[in-house]
N, C-alpha and C positions, 0 to 999 in steps of 0.2 A: 501493498499500498504505500502510496507518495506520502512524504513526511521531510519536515525543514520547509526551508526558504522555497519561493517559488520558483521550478525549472527554468534555470536562465544558464547561455553560456558564460564562459570567461568574461566576454566583454560585456554580457549583459544582454545581449540579443536572446529572440527565443529561439527555440530549441526546434527542428524540425525533423525527425522521425526517418521520412521519404528520401532527405536528400544524404541523410548519413551514409559513408562505405560501410557500415557495419551492421544494416539494415535487415539481414538476415538472420542476425540473433535476437530482434526483436520477435521473429515467429518461430523462433526456438523456446523462446519464456527466459533467455539470456541476459534481457538487458528490458528497460521500460521508461518512459518518462517519469517522471519522479522520484524514484527509487533508484535504480540503477544504469547508470550513462556518462559514457566515458568522456562525452564532450560538457557534462554538467560543470556548473562554477561548484559547486557544493561537495567537500570534501569527499565525505561518506559515501556518495552516490557512486563516484567516482572507485574507489577503492572497493566497492560492492562490483562493480563490473569488470575490476578485473581478478577477483576474487571468482567469477562465474566464467570469467576469458580471459584464464589465464596465457592461455596461445598466442594472443594477440599484442601482447606486453608488447613485443621487440618491435612491433607497427608502430607503438606509440613514444618510442625514446626520443624522440623531436617534436613533441606536441608544443604550440608553444605555451601550453598553460602551464606553468611548474608544478601545479597542486599534479596534474594528467602524469608529467614524468616522472614524480618524484613515485606514486603509487604503480606506474609502468615498472617501476624500477626495480619494485619490491619481489616480483616474479617473473620479471626477462631473465632470460639465460645470462648468467654471468659474464659468456664472450664477449656480449656486447653491451656492457657496463665501464669497460675500460675511460671509455670518451666521453662519461659524466661525470669524471674526477674534476673537469674545467668548463665543468657546467656553470652558467651566470649566477645560479639559485644553489644557497648554503644546502639546505633540504635534499635537494637532489644531492648533492656532491656527497653530503652523510649519508644519506641510504647507497650509493654506490659505493664508500670505504666498509660499510659493514656487509655489506653480502661482497665486496670481492676478494680471493684471498690477502693476507694479512701484508704480505710484502706490497703490495701498492697501497695501505696505510703511509708508509713512511713517507711516499710522496707529497702528503698533506700535514705533514707535521704544521708548516708555519702558515695554514690556510689561517686568511683573514677574520675568518668566522667561527665563533666558540663553538658552534652546531658542529662543526666538522673536526673542528681538535679532541671535543670530546668522542664523537666516532671514532675519531685514532688512536686516542687514548684507548677503549676499549679492544682494538683491534690488533693493536703492535703488541710483537711477543716480548712477553716481560723485561725480558735482558734488551728488549733497545728501548726502553723507555726515559733513558738518561736525559734526551733533549728535550724532553716535555717537564723534568720538575723543576725549570723554572718558566713555565709558562705562564702567562700576563693573566690567565682568568684562575682563581683559585679552586674554581669546580673541576675546571681540567688539570689542576694539582690532586684537586683531593682523590680521582682517580687513580692517579699515576699512585701517591701514594698508597691507595689499599693494593694496586698490583703489583706494581716493581719488585724486584728479589729486595729482600731484606737489607743486603751488604751495599746497593745502592742511596738506603735511605738516609745516612748520614749528612747527606750534600743537602737532603732537608729539612733539619735541625733547628734553622734560623729561619724557617720558612716564616713571612709575615703573617701569614694568619692562623691563631692558637685551634683551629679546629684541625687544619692538617697538622700540626705537629702533634695534636694527642691520637691520631690515625699512626704518626711516625712512635710514638710512644707505646702503643699498643704492639708495634710488628717488627720493631729493630731491635739487633742484636742486644742480649741482655748486658754486654760490656759498656755500651754505648747507655746507659741512662743515668748515668751521674751526671753528663751532661746537660740535663733538666732540673736540677736541683737551684740551677741561676733562671732559669726562664719565668718570665714576669707573669704568665697566667698560670693562676693557683688547681685550673682544671687539668693543666697540661703536666703539672706537676704532681696532681692527683693520678693520672692516669700512670704515671710514671711508678708511681708508691704502688699501686696495686700490684706492679711486677719488683719492684724490689723496695721494701718497706725501710728497709734498713736507712736509705739515703735518704729520708724524708723523716725522721723521728724530730729532728728538729726546725722542723718548716714553720714558717710567721703564721701560714693558714693553718686553723684549726679544720677546716675541711680535708685538708694532704692531712694532717695530721690526725684525725680523724678514722682516716682508710688507714692508715699503720696501726693503729687502735684495734682496729681490724681483723687488720690481713697479718702483721708483722709476727716474729718466731717472739722466743722467750724472751731474750737482750732487749729488741725494740720495744715491746708492751709496758715491761718493767719500769722503763723511761718513762713511760708517760701516766705512770700511777701519782703524780705531782704534778700533773699538767694543770695550769689555771681555768681550763673549761670543765665544770663537773661533766659534762655527756663524755669526753675524754676518758676522762679519768674510771666512770661507770664502764665505759666499754672498753677500755685496759684491762679492769678488773679481773670481767664476764671474760675476756679472748686468754685473759691467762688462765682462770678456773681450768678455762677448756682443752689449755696446751696440759695444764696438768693430768688433766683427766685422760689424754690420751697418753700419755708418756709410757 
């Protein structure tokens, strides 16, 4: 059944099924005005058309409307996609990156649009992500921080985005965690404290010390029994009792 806005083409003109080169698909019930049409401006109708007519995608990769090219690229033959890496629309380029073999992603590491670089960050092999650790976009870098080999993460210790430093603190080799003691963000330090509590017993922030009280070993926890914060003293005492019971 028809849904969404009135069916018009990408320029706002009325659609004419009789003049469509794919008219035969209408008779087969594989397209229809207002619900599945390659020429419609409404993206959902274009997407539905290619779900029903994937064999026509290759023939639509040069369509003037970017939504049509992008949806065609979802199901077109991968052998037809390399030329879309230079498409004028970033969404089309990103779709090509996501579908092509990873070796093609390296060509778009410096694409001017973040959507394409996000796709690249997902597709590059993990050991080839180093050039993207300093991408200007923080979301791109966050993907890199989650995917990169742990041995590559020391270059991101000083990232400007604290959320990215938190990701790094979760994944980096344990020998690097002492570098986070001087991190200006307590939530970053807290993340590191979850892995090596002993390093953060004397942290200035009670949230970090509370993490130590919850996760630390006997010596670390005992050092917090005289903490100025009630909640930390109580947590430390409970943790210490737990450790003694398990000994």
